[in-house]
C-alpha positions in Angstrom: 41.9 37.2 -80.4 41.8 40.9 -80.8 38.1 40.8 -81.8 37.3 38.7 -78.7 39.2 41.1 -76.5 37.3 44.1 -77.9 33.9 42.3 -77.2 34.9 41.6 -73.6 36.2 45.1 -73.1 32.9 46.6 -74.2 30.9 44.6 -71.7 29.5 46.6 -68.8 30.8 43.9 -66.5 34.2 43.6 -68.1 33.4 39.9 -68.7 32.4 39.0 -65.1 29.2 37.4 -63.9 27.4 40.4 -62.5 23.6 40.2 -62.6 22.0 41.3 -65.9 20.5 44.8 -65.6 19.6 48.0 -67.5 22.5 50.4 -67.5 22.7 54.2 -67.6 25.2 56.4 -69.5 27.5 56.4 -66.5 28.0 52.7 -66.7 25.9 52.1 -63.6 23.2 49.4 -63.2 19.9 51.1 -63.0 16.3 50.0 -62.1 14.9 51.6 -65.2 15.5 54.1 -67.9 13.6 56.0 -70.6 15.4 57.1 -73.8 14.2 59.4 -76.5 16.1 59.6 -79.8 15.4 62.7 -81.9 14.7 62.6 -85.6 17.5 63.2 -88.0 16.4 66.7 -89.0 16.4 67.9 -85.4 19.3 68.1 -82.9 22.1 66.7 -85.1 22.6 65.8 -88.8 23.5 62.3 -87.8 20.1 61.4 -86.3 21.8 59.7 -83.3 21.2 62.3 -80.6 19.2 61.2 -77.6 18.0 62.1 -74.1 18.0 59.8 -71.1 16.0 59.7 -67.9 16.8 56.9 -65.4 15.6 56.3 -61.8 16.6 59.1 -59.5 16.8 61.7 -62.4 14.6 64.8 -62.3 14.4 65.4 -66.0 15.8 64.4 -69.4 19.6 64.5 -69.6 21.5 64.8 -72.9 22.9 61.5 -74.0 26.7 61.1 -73.4 27.6 60.5 -77.1 25.5 59.0 -79.8 22.9 56.2 -79.5 25.3 54.0 -81.5 28.0 54.2 -78.9 28.7 50.9 -77.1 29.5 52.9 -73.9 26.1 54.6 -73.8 23.0 53.3 -71.9 21.5 51.4 -74.8 24.9 50.0 -76.0 25.9 48.9 -72.4 22.5 47.3 -71.8 22.3 45.4 -75.0 26.0 44.7 -75.0 25.3 42.1 -72.4 23.4 40.1 -75.0 26.6 39.7 -77.0 29.2 39.3 -74.3 27.8 37.1 -71.5 29.9 34.1 -70.4 27.4 32.6 -68.1 24.2 30.8 -69.1 21.4 33.2 -69.9 17.9 33.2 -71.5 16.9 35.7 -74.1 14.0 36.5 -76.5 14.2 39.1 -79.3 11.0 40.0 -81.1 10.2 42.6 -83.8 7.4 42.7 -86.4 10.2 44.1 -88.7 13.0 41.7 -87.9 16.7 42.4 -88.8 17.4 41.2 -92.4 20.4 41.7 -94.7 19.6 44.9 -96.8 18.7 43.0 -100.0 15.9 41.2 -98.1 14.2 44.3 -96.6 11.5 45.2 -96.0 9.7 42.4 -94.1 6.5 43.0 -92.1 5.0 40.3 -90.1 1.3 40.3 -89.5 1.3 39.0 -85.9 1.7 41.3 -83.0 2.9 44.8 -83.7 5.6 44.5 -81.1 9.3 45.2 -80.6 11.4 44.3 -77.7 14.2 42.3 -75.9 14.3 40.1 -72.9 17.6 39.0 -71.4 17.9 37.3 -68.0 20.1 35.2 -65.8 19.1 33.0 -62.9 18.4 35.9 -60.6 17.2 38.9 -62.7 17.2 40.5 -66.2 15.8 43.3 -68.2 12.9 44.0 -70.5 13.5 46.5 -73.2 10.5 47.9 -75.1 11.4 49.9 -78.2 10.1 51.2 -81.5 13.1 50.7 -83.9 12.6 48.5 -87.0 15.2 45.8 -87.8 16.7 46.0 -84.3 18.7 44.5 -82.6 20.8 42.0 -84.3 20.7 38.4 -83.1 23.6 37.3 -80.9 24.1 34.5 -83.4 25.1 37.1 -86.0 28.7 38.3 -86.2 29.5 41.4 -84.3 28.1 43.1 -81.2 25.8 46.0 -80.5 25.1 48.4 -83.4 22.3 50.9 -83.9 20.7 50.4 -87.4 20.2 52.9 -90.2 16.5 52.0 -90.0 16.2 53.8 -86.7 18.0 57.0 -87.6 15.6 59.1 -89.6 12.6 59.3 -87.2 12.2 59.8 -83.5 12.4 56.5 -81.5 11.6 55.6 -77.9 13.0 53.0 -75.4 12.0 51.8 -72.0 14.2 49.4 -70.1 13.2 47.9 -66.7 15.2 45.5 -64.5 13.0 42.8 -63.2 13.6 39.8 -60.8 13.5 36.3 -62.3 10.0 35.6 -61.0 8.5 38.5 -63.0 9.6 36.9 -66.3 7.0 34.2 -66.0 4.3 36.8 -66.0 6.0 38.8 -68.8 6.2 35.6 -70.8 2.5 35.2 -70.5 1.9 38.8 -71.6 4.1 38.2 -74.6 2.0 35.2 -75.6 -1.1 37.4 -75.5 0.8 39.9 -77.7 1.6 37.3 -80.4 5.0 38.7 -81.2 7.3 37.7 -84.1 10.2 36.1 -82.2 13.2 36.1 -84.6 15.9 35.0 -82.2 15.7 33.3 -78.8 17.3 30.8 -76.4 15.6 29.6 -73.2 17.9 26.8 -71.9 16.3 23.8 -70.1 17.8 25.2 -66.8 15.3 28.1 -67.1 12.3 26.1 -68.1 11.0 25.3 -64.6 11.2 28.9 -63.4 9.9 30.6 -66.5 8.0 28.1 -68.6 6.0 30.9 -70.3 9.2 32.3 -71.8 10.1 28.9 -73.1 6.6 28.6 -74.7 7.0 32.1 -76.2 10.4 31.2 -77.6 9.4 27.8 -79.1 5.8 28.9 -79.9 4.3 26.0 -78.0 2.7 25.4 -74.6 -0.7 24.5 -73.2 -1.8 27.9 -71.8 -4.6 29.5 -73.8 -4.0 33.3 -73.7 -7.0 35.6 -73.1 -7.9 38.3 -75.6 -6.3 40.9 -73.2 -4.9 41.2 -69.7 -3.4 43.8 -67.5 -0.9 42.8 -64.7 1.1 44.6 -62.0 4.9 44.2 -62.2 7.5 45.2 -59.7 11.1 45.9 -60.7 14.2 44.8 -58.8 14.3 48.2 -57.1 10.6 48.1 -56.1 9.2 50.4 -58.8 5.6 49.4 -59.7 4.5 49.1 -63.3 1.2 48.1 -65.0 1.4 46.1 -68.3 -1.5 46.0 -70.7 -1.3 43.3 -73.3 -3.9 42.6 -76.1 -4.1 40.0 -78.8 -5.8 40.1 -82.2 -9.1 38.9 -80.7 -9.4 42.1 -78.7 -10.2 43.9 -81.9 -10.4 47.5 -80.6 -8.2 50.5 -79.9 -5.8 49.8 -77.0 -5.8 53.3 -75.6 -9.4 54.5 -75.9 -11.2 51.3 -75.1 -9.0 50.1 -72.3 -5.9 52.0 -71.1 -7.6 55.4 -70.5 -10.6 53.9 -68.6 -8.3 51.6 -66.6 -5.9 54.4 -65.5 -8.8 56.8 -65.1 -6.9 59.4 -67.1 -7.3 61.4 -70.2 -4.3 60.5 -72.5 -2.2 62.2 -75.0 -0.9 59.5 -77.4 2.2 59.8 -79.7 2.2 57.1 -82.4 3.2 56.5 -86.1 0.8 58.5 -88.2 2.1 57.4 -91.6 -0.3 54.4 -92.0 -3.8 53.9 -93.3 -6.9 54.0 -91.2 -5.6 56.5 -88.6 -8.0 56.9 -85.7 -8.9 60.5 -84.7 -8.9 61.8 -81.2 -11.8 60.3 -79.3 -13.7 61.7 -76.3 -16.8 59.4 -76.6 -16.3 57.2 -73.5 -15.8 59.9 -70.9 -12.0 59.7 -71.0 -10.3 61.8 -73.7 -7.7 60.1 -76.0 -6.0 62.8 -78.0 -3.4 62.4 -80.7 -0.1 64.4 -80.2 0.7 66.6 -83.2 3.9 68.4 -82.1 6.7 67.0 -80.1 9.6 68.6 -78.2 11.6 66.3 -75.9 13.6 68.2 -73.3 12.8 71.5 -75.0 14.5 70.5 -78.3 13.1 72.3 -81.4 9.5 71.2 -81.9 8.8 68.9 -84.8 5.7 67.3 -86.4 4.4 64.0 -85.1 4.9 62.5 -88.5 8.7 62.6 -87.9 8.3 60.4 -84.8 8.0 56.6 -84.8 7.6 56.3 -81.0 4.5 54.8 -79.3 3.8 56.4 -75.9 0.9 57.8 -74.0 1.0 60.4 -71.2 -1.9 61.4 -69.0 -3.1 64.9 -69.8 -2.9 65.9 -66.1 -2.0 64.2 -62.8 -3.9 61.0 -62.3 -7.2 60.8 -60.5 -6.8 59.8 -56.9 -3.1 60.5 -57.3 -1.7 59.3 -54.0 1.8 58.7 -55.5 2.3 62.0 -57.2 2.6 62.7 -60.9 0.6 61.2 -63.7 0.9 58.2 -65.9 3.4 57.5 -68.7 3.1 54.4 -70.9 5.6 53.1 -73.5 4.5 50.4 -75.9 3.9 48.9 -79.3 0.6 49.8 -80.8 -0.4 52.7 -83.1 -3.9 54.1 -83.3 -5.2 52.8 -86.6 -7.8 50.4 -87.8 -5.4 47.6 -88.8 -3.8 47.5 -85.4 -7.0 47.1 -83.6 -6.8 43.5 -85.0 -3.1 43.0 -84.0 -1.5 42.1 -80.7 0.6 44.6 -78.7 0.5 46.5 -75.5 2.0 49.2 -73.3 3.9 49.3 -70.0 2.8 52.1 -67.7 4.4 53.8 -64.7 3.2 56.6 -62.4 6.2 58.9 -61.5 6.3 62.7 -61.2 9.6 63.2 -63.1 8.8 60.7 -65.8 5.3 62.2 -66.3 6.6 65.7 -66.5 9.4 64.7 -69.0 6.8 63.3 -71.4 4.0 65.7 -70.7 6.2 68.7 -71.6 7.4 66.8 -74.7 3.8 66.8 -76.1 3.5 70.5 -77.0 0.3 70.2 -79.1 -2.4 67.7 -79.8 -5.5 67.2 -81.9 -8.8 68.1 -80.1 -11.8 65.8 -80.4 -14.0 66.6 -83.5 -11.2 68.2 -85.5 -9.7 66.9 -88.8 -6.4 65.1 -88.7 
């Protein structure tokens, strides 16, 4: 009984049936948030320090506590996965799924994707992240916990609250991405509204996904995003061959550089795609890109024909290497002045075209 009481008391709703949402560090439902966890060598010895920027914020704010805290933004948001009393649908996917330590590592060769979908009959959230072996299935014992596998390197998170109708489109995008779904439940009561989620969960369905597709998505609060999803058949670099031309923006891209076949910065198609080499979120001590496992892209300057203000920021799944040209994945992009500035200033140096890595 004590264990059950602790689970309920950690819920952002206190056990009631409030709509599922992203949550900020103040315990408030929010339309979206970005989170940047620093590497272990920078900020604190624990490797659990983070910065947060949610809707209405002007810049990064220091996290209130550690990323492992159940009362923080990530703990409150994912805590709903373990404490809900009403019927929900969820999908957890990760190319490096959670496994007991003796069974690690495991690397699936489908989509290079990591994320969480959780929704009720009115709305839910989509969390895109970069952390291996995370999060634990709700079928496992215990609640929210941040894994050791995400401590050493920098990690990134984007959470967006979407209305129910958006999850049909998101489900189709997931099918293009070909993710490794390691835990899911889409009850029959959701099947009529979001059949694409049921198909992604059960790996069935009659829809034949295209090689790639971009779609517009609008959050519960009216924020507009553009999602780019590619499958293995796309067989090209996501950022250089597609995202940069589509957004009409030169891009600085932060990605995992500790793999084979890394692609150099490329200016050959008219739009520059430049690899970030030094990172400093919120003015923290700058560190080398090899200490960062995040996958994000920020426009070099404000977007062309920028009627909304600010440039583009995209958070996603794919690294720039030869192997991942042949794997599914994608990126979710937003144009917002504060978000663009937060990430543009985090990219303190980059590799020019024509230079060695």
